[in-house]
C-alpha positions as YAML, in Angstrom:
chain: A
units: angstrom
residues:
- id: 1
  name: UNK
  ca: [21.45, -20.37, -1.12]
- id: 2
  name: UNK
  ca: [18.08, -18.72, -1.81]
- id: 3
  name: UNK
  ca: [16.18, -21.97, -1.39]
- id: 4
  name: UNK
  ca: [17.27, -22.23, 2.24]
- id: 5
  name: UNK
  ca: [16.44, -18.63, 3.21]
- id: 6
  name: UNK
  ca: [13.64, -18.08, 5.71]
- id: 7
  name: UNK
  ca: [12.24, -14.55, 5.61]
- id: 8
  name: UNK
  ca: [9.58, -13.19, 7.95]
- id: 9
  name: UNK
  ca: [7.44, -10.18, 7.02]
- id: 10
  name: UNK
  ca: [6.11, -8.15, 9.94]
- id: 11
  name: UNK
  ca: [2.74, -6.65, 9.01]
- id: 12
  name: UNK
  ca: [-0.75, -6.04, 10.40]
- id: 13
  name: UNK
  ca: [-4.11, -5.34, 8.79]
- id: 14
  name: UNK
  ca: [-7.65, -4.78, 10.05]
- id: 15
  name: UNK
  ca: [-10.62, -2.42, 9.86]
- id: 16
  name: UNK
  ca: [-8.84, 0.19, 11.98]
- id: 17
  name: UNK
  ca: [-5.54, 0.51, 10.10]
- id: 18
  name: UNK
  ca: [-6.53, -0.68, 6.63]
- id: 19
  name: UNK
  ca: [-5.11, -3.33, 4.32]
- id: 20
  name: UNK
  ca: [-2.56, -1.49, 2.19]
- id: 21
  name: UNK
  ca: [0.52, -2.84, 3.95]
- id: 22
  name: UNK
  ca: [-1.00, -6.32, 4.14]
- id: 23
  name: UNK
  ca: [-1.75, -6.41, 0.39]
- id: 24
  name: UNK
  ca: [1.80, -5.28, -0.33]
- id: 25
  name: UNK
  ca: [3.30, -7.85, 2.06]
- id: 26
  name: UNK
  ca: [1.30, -10.69, 0.55]
- id: 27
  name: UNK
  ca: [2.53, -9.76, -2.93]
- id: 28
  name: UNK
  ca: [6.08, -9.62, -1.59]
- id: 29
  name: UNK
  ca: [5.74, -13.01, 0.11]
- id: 30
  name: UNK
  ca: [4.61, -14.54, -3.18]
- id: 31
  name: UNK
  ca: [7.54, -12.94, -5.03]
- id: 32
  name: UNK
  ca: [10.03, -14.19, -2.44]
- id: 33
  name: UNK
  ca: [8.58, -17.68, -2.74]
- id: 34
  name: UNK
  ca: [8.95, -17.54, -6.52]
- id: 35
  name: UNK
  ca: [12.66, -16.84, -5.95]
- id: 36
  name: UNK
  ca: [12.96, -19.98, -3.83]
- id: 37
  name: UNK
  ca: [12.88, -18.41, -0.36]
- id: 38
  name: UNK
  ca: [10.47, -19.42, 2.39]
- id: 39
  name: UNK
  ca: [8.35, -16.45, 3.44]
- id: 40
  name: UNK
  ca: [5.80, -16.10, 6.21]
- id: 41
  name: UNK
  ca: [3.90, -13.18, 7.72]
- id: 42
  name: UNK
  ca: [4.35, -12.14, 11.36]
- id: 43
  name: UNK
  ca: [1.07, -10.58, 12.49]
- id: 44
  name: UNK
  ca: [-1.13, -9.88, 15.46]
- id: 45
  name: UNK
  ca: [-4.29, -12.03, 15.48]
- id: 46
  name: UNK
  ca: [-6.69, -10.80, 12.80]
- id: 47
  name: UNK
  ca: [-9.43, -12.66, 10.89]
- id: 48
  name: UNK
  ca: [-8.74, -10.46, 7.85]
- id: 49
  name: UNK
  ca: [-5.04, -11.32, 7.84]
- id: 50
  name: UNK
  ca: [-5.84, -15.02, 8.24]
- id: 51
  name: UNK
  ca: [-8.33, -14.96, 5.36]
- id: 52
  name: UNK
  ca: [-6.19, -12.94, 2.97]
- id: 53
  name: UNK
  ca: [-3.11, -15.04, 3.71]
- id: 54
  name: UNK
  ca: [-5.05, -18.27, 3.19]
- id: 55
  name: UNK
  ca: [-6.45, -17.02, -0.13]
- id: 56
  name: UNK
  ca: [-2.93, -16.09, -1.29]
- id: 57
  name: UNK
  ca: [-1.42, -19.37, -0.11]
- id: 58
  name: UNK
  ca: [0.94, -17.54, 2.26]
- id: 59
  name: UNK
  ca: [1.70, -18.84, 5.75]
- id: 60
  name: UNK
  ca: [1.22, -16.56, 8.73]
- id: 61
  name: UNK
  ca: [2.52, -16.71, 12.29]
- id: 62
  name: UNK
  ca: [0.35, -14.95, 14.87]
- id: 63
  name: UNK
  ca: [1.57, -13.66, 18.21]
- id: 64
  name: UNK
  ca: [-0.35, -12.09, 21.09]
- id: 65
  name: UNK
  ca: [2.74, -10.47, 22.62]
- id: 66
  name: UNK
  ca: [1.77, -7.08, 24.00]
- id: 67
  name: UNK
  ca: [4.61, -4.91, 22.72]
- id: 68
  name: UNK
  ca: [6.72, -4.90, 19.56]
- id: 69
  name: UNK
  ca: [9.84, -6.03, 21.39]
- id: 70
  name: UNK
  ca: [8.20, -9.15, 22.78]
- id: 71
  name: UNK
  ca: [6.33, -9.72, 19.52]
- id: 72
  name: UNK
  ca: [9.48, -9.92, 17.41]
- id: 73
  name: UNK
  ca: [11.30, -12.00, 20.02]
- id: 74
  name: UNK
  ca: [8.42, -14.49, 19.98]
- id: 75
  name: UNK
  ca: [8.19, -14.74, 16.19]
- id: 76
  name: UNK
  ca: [11.94, -14.97, 15.61]
- id: 77
  name: UNK
  ca: [12.34, -17.69, 18.21]
- id: 78
  name: UNK
  ca: [9.44, -19.70, 16.81]
- id: 79
  name: UNK
  ca: [10.33, -19.35, 13.14]
- id: 80
  name: UNK
  ca: [14.16, -18.94, 13.09]
- id: 81
  name: UNK
  ca: [14.17, -16.34, 10.31]
- id: 82
  name: UNK
  ca: [17.32, -15.48, 8.35]
- id: 83
  name: UNK
  ca: [15.83, -12.07, 7.72]
- id: 84
  name: UNK
  ca: [12.84, -9.99, 8.74]
- id: 85
  name: UNK
  ca: [11.04, -7.29, 6.75]
- id: 86
  name: UNK
  ca: [9.38, -4.68, 8.96]
- id: 87
  name: UNK
  ca: [6.38, -3.32, 7.04]
- id: 88
  name: UNK
  ca: [4.69, -1.43, 9.86]
- id: 89
  name: UNK
  ca: [4.71, 2.17, 11.08]
- id: 90
  name: UNK
  ca: [6.10, 1.28, 14.52]
- id: 91
  name: UNK
  ca: [8.62, 3.94, 15.68]
- id: 92
  name: UNK
  ca: [11.64, 1.65, 15.66]
- id: 93
  name: UNK
  ca: [14.67, 3.25, 17.34]
- id: 94
  name: UNK
  ca: [18.26, 3.15, 16.14]
- id: 95
  name: UNK
  ca: [19.68, 1.15, 19.06]
- id: 96
  name: UNK
  ca: [16.85, -1.35, 18.79]
- id: 97
  name: UNK
  ca: [17.24, -2.02, 15.05]
- id: 98
  name: UNK
  ca: [21.03, -2.17, 15.45]
- id: 99
  name: UNK
  ca: [20.62, -4.87, 18.09]
- id: 100
  name: UNK
  ca: [18.05, -6.77, 16.06]
- id: 101
  name: UNK
  ca: [20.25, -6.54, 12.97]
- id: 102
  name: UNK
  ca: [22.96, -8.26, 14.98]
- id: 103
  name: UNK
  ca: [20.74, -11.33, 15.19]
- id: 104
  name: UNK
  ca: [19.13, -11.41, 11.75]
- id: 105
  name: UNK
  ca: [19.08, -9.32, 8.60]
- id: 106
  name: UNK
  ca: [16.64, -6.42, 9.05]
- id: 107
  name: UNK
  ca: [14.83, -4.71, 6.18]
- id: 108
  name: UNK
  ca: [12.76, -1.63, 7.01]
- id: 109
  name: UNK
  ca: [9.94, -1.00, 4.58]
- id: 110
  name: UNK
  ca: [8.27, 2.38, 4.06]
- id: 111
  name: UNK
  ca: [8.92, 3.73, 7.55]
- id: 112
  name: UNK
  ca: [10.76, 6.99, 8.16]
- id: 113
  name: UNK
  ca: [12.00, 6.13, 11.65]
- id: 114
  name: UNK
  ca: [15.31, 6.43, 13.46]
- id: 115
  name: UNK
  ca: [15.87, 2.70, 13.03]
- id: 116
  name: UNK
  ca: [15.93, 2.86, 9.23]
- id: 117
  name: UNK
  ca: [19.55, 4.05, 9.29]
- id: 118
  name: UNK
  ca: [20.61, 0.94, 11.24]
- id: 119
  name: UNK
  ca: [18.87, -1.68, 9.07]
- id: 120
  name: UNK
  ca: [20.76, -3.72, 6.49]
- id: 121
  name: UNK
  ca: [18.35, -2.42, 3.86]
- id: 122
  name: UNK
  ca: [15.65, 0.26, 3.83]
- id: 123
  name: UNK
  ca: [13.13, 0.36, 1.01]
- id: 124
  name: UNK
  ca: [10.61, 3.09, 0.28]
- id: 125
  name: UNK
  ca: [8.48, 1.43, -2.42]
- id: 126
  name: UNK
  ca: [6.88, 4.74, -3.41]
- id: 127
  name: UNK
  ca: [7.47, 7.51, -5.94]
- id: 128
  name: UNK
  ca: [6.40, 10.34, -3.61]
- id: 129
  name: UNK
  ca: [9.09, 10.09, -0.91]
- id: 130
  name: UNK
  ca: [9.85, 13.35, 0.89]
- id: 131
  name: UNK
  ca: [13.20, 14.58, -0.41]
- id: 132
  name: UNK
  ca: [14.25, 15.40, 3.16]
- id: 133
  name: UNK
  ca: [14.21, 11.67, 3.90]
- id: 134
  name: UNK
  ca: [15.99, 10.65, 0.69]
- id: 135
  name: UNK
  ca: [18.75, 13.26, 1.08]
- id: 136
  name: UNK
  ca: [19.46, 12.73, 4.78]
- id: 137
  name: UNK
  ca: [23.24, 12.79, 5.39]
- id: 138
  name: UNK
  ca: [23.15, 9.61, 7.47]
- id: 139
  name: UNK
  ca: [22.54, 7.51, 4.37]
- id: 140
  name: UNK
  ca: [25.78, 6.00, 3.18]
- id: 141
  name: UNK
  ca: [27.09, 5.42, 6.70]
- id: 142
  name: UNK
  ca: [25.81, 1.87, 6.93]
- id: 143
  name: UNK
  ca: [22.62, 0.47, 5.43]
- id: 144
  name: UNK
  ca: [21.37, 0.70, 1.86]
- id: 145
  name: UNK
  ca: [18.46, 2.87, 0.71]
- id: 146
  name: UNK
  ca: [16.27, 1.91, -2.25]
- id: 147
  name: UNK
  ca: [13.44, 4.21, -3.30]
- id: 148
  name: UNK
  ca: [11.28, 5.34, -6.18]
- id: 149
  name: UNK
  ca: [8.86, 4.14, -8.81]
- id: 150
  name: UNK
  ca: [10.94, 1.08, -9.77]
- id: 151
  name: UNK
  ca: [10.15, -0.41, -6.35]
- id: 152
  name: UNK
  ca: [6.39, 0.20, -6.23]
- id: 153
  name: UNK
  ca: [4.68, -3.06, -5.24]
- id: 154
  name: UNK
  ca: [1.31, -4.05, -6.68]
- id: 155
  name: UNK
  ca: [-0.41, -7.42, -6.50]
- id: 156
  name: UNK
  ca: [-0.09, -9.86, -9.42]
- id: 157
  name: UNK
  ca: [-3.73, -9.50, -10.45]
- id: 158
  name: UNK
  ca: [-3.36, -5.73, -10.67]
- id: 159
  name: UNK
  ca: [-0.23, -6.11, -12.79]
- id: 160
  name: UNK
  ca: [-2.03, -8.56, -15.09]
- id: 161
  name: UNK
  ca: [-5.04, -6.25, -15.42]
- id: 162
  name: UNK
  ca: [-2.74, -3.34, -16.17]
- id: 163
  name: UNK
  ca: [-1.03, -5.21, -18.98]
- id: 164
  name: UNK
  ca: [-4.36, -6.31, -20.45]
- id: 165
  name: UNK
  ca: [-5.74, -2.79, -20.21]
- id: 166
  name: UNK
  ca: [-2.69, -1.40, -22.03]
- id: 167
  name: UNK
  ca: [-3.45, -3.74, -24.96]
- id: 168
  name: UNK
  ca: [-7.14, -2.94, -25.10]
- id: 169
  name: UNK
  ca: [-8.84, 0.12, -26.45]
- id: 170
  name: UNK
  ca: [-10.61, 1.92, -23.60]
- id: 171
  name: UNK
  ca: [-14.37, 2.02, -24.03]
- id: 172
  name: UNK
  ca: [-16.41, 5.20, -24.03]
- id: 173
  name: UNK
  ca: [-17.86, 4.28, -20.63]
- id: 174
  name: UNK
  ca: [-18.59, 7.02, -18.10]
- id: 175
  name: UNK
  ca: [-18.12, 4.93, -14.99]
- id: 176
  name: UNK
  ca: [-16.77, 6.57, -11.83]
- id: 177
  name: UNK
  ca: [-14.93, 4.21, -9.49]
- id: 178
  name: UNK
  ca: [-14.99, 5.24, -5.82]
- id: 179
  name: UNK
  ca: [-12.46, 3.38, -3.69]
- id: 180
  name: UNK
  ca: [-11.33, 4.55, -0.26]
- id: 181
  name: UNK
  ca: [-9.01, 1.67, 0.57]
- id: 182
  name: UNK
  ca: [-9.46, -1.67, 2.24]
- id: 183
  name: UNK
  ca: [-11.14, -0.39, 5.43]
- id: 184
  name: UNK
  ca: [-11.98, 3.33, 5.14]
- id: 185
  name: UNK
  ca: [-12.12, 3.89, 8.91]
- id: 186
  name: UNK
  ca: [-12.75, 7.62, 8.29]
- id: 187
  name: UNK
  ca: [-16.09, 6.95, 6.57]
- id: 188
  name: UNK
  ca: [-15.15, 8.76, 3.37]
- id: 189
  name: UNK
  ca: [-17.07, 6.37, 1.11]
- id: 190
  name: UNK
  ca: [-20.47, 7.34, 2.48]
- id: 191
  name: UNK
  ca: [-19.65, 11.05, 2.43]
- id: 192
  name: UNK
  ca: [-18.53, 10.94, -1.19]
- id: 193
  name: UNK
  ca: [-21.55, 8.94, -2.33]
- id: 194
  name: UNK
  ca: [-23.83, 11.57, -0.85]
- id: 195
  name: UNK
  ca: [-21.92, 14.40, -2.55]
- id: 196
  name: UNK
  ca: [-21.92, 12.63, -5.91]
- id: 197
  name: UNK
  ca: [-25.57, 11.56, -5.97]
- id: 198
  name: UNK
  ca: [-26.61, 14.58, -8.12]
- id: 199
  name: UNK
  ca: [-24.29, 13.60, -10.99]
- id: 200
  name: UNK
  ca: [-26.04, 12.76, -14.28]
- id: 201
  name: UNK
  ca: [-27.40, 9.23, -14.40]
- id: 202
  name: UNK
  ca: [-25.19, 8.34, -17.37]
- id: 203
  name: UNK
  ca: [-22.28, 8.53, -14.93]
- id: 204
  name: UNK
  ca: [-22.30, 5.04, -13.44]
- id: 205
  name: UNK
  ca: [-21.20, 5.02, -9.79]
- id: 206
  name: UNK
  ca: [-19.12, 1.97, -8.84]
- id: 207
  name: UNK
  ca: [-18.01, 1.62, -5.21]
- id: 208
  name: UNK
  ca: [-15.17, -0.75, -4.39]
- id: 209
  name: UNK
  ca: [-14.56, -1.64, -0.74]
- id: 210
  name: UNK
  ca: [-12.09, -4.00, 0.86]
- id: 211
  name: UNK
  ca: [-12.55, -7.07, 3.01]
- id: 212
  name: UNK
  ca: [-11.92, -5.03, 6.16]
- id: 213
  name: UNK
  ca: [-14.70, -2.53, 5.40]
- id: 214
  name: UNK
  ca: [-16.94, -2.83, 8.48]
- id: 215
  name: UNK
  ca: [-20.05, -0.95, 7.31]
- id: 216
  name: UNK
  ca: [-21.18, -2.99, 4.32]
- id: 217
  name: UNK
  ca: [-24.86, -3.23, 5.32]
- id: 218
  name: UNK
  ca: [-25.24, 0.48, 6.08]
- id: 219
  name: UNK
  ca: [-23.50, 1.25, 2.79]
- id: 220
  name: UNK
  ca: [-26.01, -0.93, 0.91]
- id: 221
  name: UNK
  ca: [-28.86, 0.95, 2.57]
- id: 222
  name: UNK
  ca: [-27.35, 4.32, 1.68]
- id: 223
  name: UNK
  ca: [-26.76, 3.28, -1.93]
- id: 224
  name: UNK
  ca: [-30.35, 2.12, -2.21]
- id: 225
  name: UNK
  ca: [-31.64, 5.44, -0.89]
- id: 226
  name: UNK
  ca: [-29.74, 7.65, -3.34]
- id: 227
  name: UNK
  ca: [-32.33, 7.35, -6.09]
- id: 228
  name: UNK
  ca: [-29.83, 6.20, -8.70]
- id: 229
  name: UNK
  ca: [-28.05, 2.93, -9.55]
- id: 230
  name: UNK
  ca: [-24.89, 2.22, -7.56]
- id: 231
  name: UNK
  ca: [-22.74, -0.87, -8.11]
- id: 232
  name: UNK
  ca: [-21.08, -2.22, -4.95]
- id: 233
  name: UNK
  ca: [-18.01, -4.44, -5.28]
- id: 234
  name: UNK
  ca: [-15.62, -5.99, -2.76]
- id: 235
  name: UNK
  ca: [-11.91, -6.61, -3.25]
- id: 236
  name: UNK
  ca: [-9.63, -5.32, -5.99]
- id: 237
  name: UNK
  ca: [-9.91, -8.64, -7.84]
- id: 238
  name: UNK
  ca: [-13.43, -7.51, -8.80]
- id: 239
  name: UNK
  ca: [-11.94, -4.75, -10.96]
- id: 240
  name: UNK
  ca: [-11.52, -7.19, -13.84]
- id: 241
  name: UNK
  ca: [-15.26, -7.30, -14.42]
- id: 242
  name: UNK
  ca: [-15.73, -3.54, -14.76]
- id: 243
  name: UNK
  ca: [-12.37, -1.96, -15.63]
- id: 244
  name: UNK
  ca: [-13.34, -1.28, -19.27]
- id: 245
  name: UNK
  ca: [-16.33, 0.77, -18.09]
- id: 246
  name: UNK
  ca: [-14.35, 2.99, -15.71]
- id: 247
  name: UNK
  ca: [-13.46, 6.43, -17.07]
- id: 248
  name: UNK
  ca: [-12.24, 7.92, -13.80]
- id: 249
  name: UNK
  ca: [-11.38, 6.86, -10.26]
- id: 250
  name: UNK
  ca: [-11.95, 8.82, -7.06]
- id: 251
  name: UNK
  ca: [-9.45, 7.27, -4.73]
- id: 252
  name: UNK
  ca: [-8.10, 7.60, -1.18]
- id: 253
  name: UNK
  ca: [-4.38, 8.19, -1.32]
- id: 254
  name: UNK
  ca: [-2.34, 5.10, -0.53]
- id: 255
  name: UNK
  ca: [-1.73, 1.75, -2.22]
- id: 256
  name: UNK
  ca: [-4.92, 2.23, -4.25]
- id: 257
  name: UNK
  ca: [-3.43, 5.29, -5.97]
- id: 258
  name: UNK
  ca: [-0.54, 3.21, -7.25]
- id: 259
  name: UNK
  ca: [-2.93, 0.44, -8.33]
- id: 260
  name: UNK
  ca: [-4.94, 2.93, -10.38]
- id: 261
  name: UNK
  ca: [-1.70, 4.22, -11.95]
- id: 262
  name: UNK
  ca: [-0.68, 0.68, -12.92]
- id: 263
  name: UNK
  ca: [-4.11, 0.16, -14.50]
- id: 264
  name: UNK
  ca: [-3.86, 3.43, -16.41]
- id: 265
  name: UNK
  ca: [-7.04, 4.75, -14.80]
- id: 266
  name: UNK
  ca: [-7.03, 8.56, -14.41]
- id: 267
  name: UNK
  ca: [-7.52, 9.42, -10.77]
- id: 268
  name: UNK
  ca: [-8.73, 12.11, -8.41]
- id: 269
  name: UNK
  ca: [-7.23, 11.83, -4.93]
- id: 270
  name: UNK
  ca: [-8.68, 12.60, -1.51]
- id: 271
  name: UNK
  ca: [-6.88, 11.94, 1.77]
- id: 272
  name: UNK
  ca: [-8.17, 10.95, 5.20]
- id: 273
  name: UNK
  ca: [-5.35, 12.67, 7.12]
- id: 274
  name: UNK
  ca: [-3.29, 15.82, 6.71]
- id: 275
  name: UNK
  ca: [-0.15, 13.70, 6.45]
- id: 276
  name: UNK
  ca: [-1.58, 11.68, 3.59]
- id: 277
  name: UNK
  ca: [-2.67, 14.94, 1.94]
- id: 278
  name: UNK
  ca: [0.95, 16.10, 1.86]
- id: 279
  name: UNK
  ca: [2.00, 12.78, 0.32]
- id: 280
  name: UNK
  ca: [-0.85, 12.95, -2.20]
- id: 281
  name: UNK
  ca: [0.22, 16.43, -3.30]
- id: 282
  name: UNK
  ca: [3.72, 15.10, -4.07]
- id: 283
  name: UNK
  ca: [2.27, 12.08, -5.86]
- id: 284
  name: UNK
  ca: [0.02, 14.26, -8.03]
- id: 285
  name: UNK
  ca: [3.08, 16.11, -9.32]
- id: 286
  name: UNK
  ca: [4.05, 12.87, -11.08]
- id: 287
  name: UNK
  ca: [1.18, 13.31, -13.51]
- id: 288
  name: UNK
  ca: [-1.21, 10.37, -13.07]
- id: 289
  name: UNK
  ca: [-3.67, 12.02, -10.69]
- id: 290
  name: UNK
  ca: [-5.20, 15.29, -9.56]
- id: 291
  name: UNK
  ca: [-5.14, 16.00, -5.85]
- id: 292
  name: UNK
  ca: [-8.30, 17.31, -4.17]
- id: 293
  name: UNK
  ca: [-6.83, 17.51, -0.67]
- id: 294
  name: UNK
  ca: [-7.72, 16.41, 2.85]
- id: 295
  name: UNK
  ca: [-11.31, 15.21, 3.06]
- id: 296
  name: UNK
  ca: [-12.07, 17.51, 6.00]
- id: 297
  name: UNK
  ca: [-11.28, 20.52, 3.83]
- id: 298
  name: UNK
  ca: [-13.03, 19.35, 0.67]
- id: 299
  name: UNK
  ca: [-16.26, 21.05, -0.40]
- id: 300
  name: UNK
  ca: [-18.72, 18.44, -1.65]
- id: 301
  name: UNK
  ca: [-20.29, 20.62, -4.32]
- id: 302
  name: UNK
  ca: [-16.93, 21.63, -5.77]
- id: 303
  name: UNK
  ca: [-15.77, 18.02, -5.71]
- id: 304
  name: UNK
  ca: [-18.80, 16.96, -7.76]
- id: 305
  name: UNK
  ca: [-18.10, 19.79, -10.21]
- id: 306
  name: UNK
  ca: [-14.49, 18.64, -10.58]
- id: 307
  name: UNK
  ca: [-15.62, 15.07, -11.24]
- id: 308
  name: UNK
  ca: [-17.99, 16.29, -13.96]
- id: 309
  name: UNK
  ca: [-15.30, 18.45, -15.54]
- id: 310
  name: UNK
  ca: [-12.73, 15.64, -15.69]
- id: 311
  name: UNK
  ca: [-15.28, 13.15, -16.99]
- id: 312
  name: UNK
  ca: [-15.97, 15.58, -19.80]
- id: 313
  name: UNK
  ca: [-12.30, 16.07, -20.71]
- id: 314
  name: UNK
  ca: [-11.16, 12.98, -22.60]
- id: 315
  name: UNK
  ca: [-7.75, 14.46, -23.42]
- id: 316
  name: UNK
  ca: [-6.97, 15.15, -19.76]
- id: 317
  name: UNK
  ca: [-8.01, 11.65, -18.76]
- id: 318
  name: UNK
  ca: [-5.86, 10.15, -21.51]
- id: 319
  name: UNK
  ca: [-2.83, 12.11, -20.30]
- id: 320
  name: UNK
  ca: [-3.37, 11.03, -16.71]
- id: 321
  name: UNK
  ca: [-3.76, 7.40, -17.77]
- id: 322
  name: UNK
  ca: [-0.58, 7.39, -19.85]
- id: 323
  name: UNK
  ca: [1.37, 8.99, -17.00]
- id: 324
  name: UNK
  ca: [0.14, 6.29, -14.62]
- id: 325
  name: UNK
  ca: [1.30, 3.44, -16.83]
- id: 326
  name: UNK
  ca: [4.67, 5.11, -17.24]
- id: 327
  name: UNK
  ca: [4.94, 5.52, -13.47]
- id: 328
  name: UNK
  ca: [4.12, 1.94, -12.37]
- id: 329
  name: UNK
  ca: [5.22, -0.93, -14.60]
- id: 330
  name: UNK
  ca: [4.04, -3.64, -12.20]
- id: 331
  name: UNK
  ca: [7.48, -5.26, -11.83]
- id: 332
  name: UNK
  ca: [8.49, -3.49, -8.62]
- id: 333
  name: UNK
  ca: [7.61, -6.44, -6.41]
- id: 334
  name: UNK
  ca: [10.17, -8.60, -8.21]
- id: 335
  name: UNK
  ca: [12.86, -5.92, -7.80]
- id: 336
  name: UNK
  ca: [12.05, -5.56, -4.09]
- id: 337
  name: UNK
  ca: [12.13, -9.33, -3.53]
- id: 338
  name: UNK
  ca: [15.48, -9.64, -5.32]
- id: 339
  name: UNK
  ca: [16.94, -6.81, -3.24]
- id: 340
  name: UNK
  ca: [15.77, -8.44, -0.01]
- id: 341
  name: UNK
  ca: [17.23, -11.81, -0.98]
- id: 342
  name: UNK
  ca: [20.58, -10.16, -1.79]
- id: 343
  name: UNK
  ca: [20.59, -8.35, 1.54]
- id: 344
  name: UNK
  ca: [19.83, -11.53, 3.49]
- id: 345
  name: UNK
  ca: [22.44, -13.54, 1.60]
- id: 346
  name: UNK
  ca: [25.10, -10.88, 2.23]
- id: 347
  name: UNK
  ca: [24.17, -10.16, 5.85]
- id: 348
  name: UNK
  ca: [26.83, -10.48, 8.53]
- id: 349
  name: UNK
  ca: [26.22, -10.07, 12.27]
- id: 350
  name: UNK
  ca: [27.19, -6.69, 13.64]
- id: 351
  name: UNK
  ca: [28.84, -5.98, 16.97]
- id: 352
  name: UNK
  ca: [25.41, -5.49, 18.48]
- id: 353
  name: UNK
  ca: [24.71, -9.20, 18.22]
- id: 354
  name: UNK
  ca: [25.36, -9.72, 21.91]
- id: 355
  name: UNK
  ca: [23.08, -6.87, 22.94]
- id: 356
  name: UNK
  ca: [19.51, -7.47, 24.02]
- id: 357
  name: UNK
  ca: [16.99, -7.05, 21.23]
- id: 358
  name: UNK
  ca: [14.52, -4.37, 22.23]
- id: 359
  name: UNK
  ca: [12.43, -2.79, 19.48]
- id: 360
  name: UNK
  ca: [9.60, -0.30, 19.62]
- id: 361
  name: UNK
  ca: [11.42, 2.78, 20.89]
- id: 362
  name: UNK
  ca: [9.37, 5.94, 20.74]
- id: 363
  name: UNK
  ca: [12.37, 8.13, 19.92]
- id: 364
  name: UNK
  ca: [11.48, 10.15, 16.83]
- id: 365
  name: UNK
  ca: [13.34, 10.21, 13.56]
- id: 366
  name: UNK
  ca: [15.01, 13.62, 13.53]
- id: 367
  name: UNK
  ca: [15.05, 15.21, 10.10]
...
């Protein structure tokens, strides 16, 4: 039956919200297609989404509907999906997801909302999930929960690089990779470059930005004014050309942290929000990274000292790298796609099928 399944993936991505969810959704769409399903993205109009989807060979359906309720109604009517994966942070309510799940199989992805308990399947494709979410007593009353490192999704090119890196002997390079995600709306890249400019010249600074990074020209000017060489790269696919020279990554917590783990690159984490800082602290306990905290509370001089110390400690970096490879094997996207296909194939309409579908409730998830 898989070949006849039509699965929509609800996701957005732009310079304001970043590209992490989009990158994950594109990898998932490709994995679903490899299983014989037909997958398409449901997104609000965005040049970045259009470009990334075209490059990946994934179809995308855009809607200008003003609210999430109308948006999903529009997409589901136009595309007749057998299932929909919701990979956004919209505060979906329980009644709303119950009603939607009466019309089509609903999978909630990485969203601790009230609606997650009413979906056919909820997946947290992360290893740092708050235990209060995982242990909530409402699990087991209806939908299925999947969580943990086995379900971490990385793109195919990251998985391939990780496998190649595991076979190669790491060079003695002293490159420092600075990557603050696909958009870096908080401007952390520029701040970190300024703090790290005094590092010894043998430490090569490599800055990786995403396609949604909106300040490329000003970043080039800043890099040129630092008085030291800085390599500027765009898109994670560029990692293949320099991965053997990277000894350490300074990374914004999010999808990039899991990519670095898959690649076996030891990592220092900074976060652009307090919420991400809490997640990063849990992630660091898994052994592949050291957490430096929320960027607004980080002292630039001490950060540079930490970078120097870790660059000088080969044993520490080796331990962090090994822990990363053990954490993310790169096969999570296949496991997630298989779980979604099973959920869609086994879905049966619930009693809420006759209710009006109205998603986007602001009612909070009560822990």
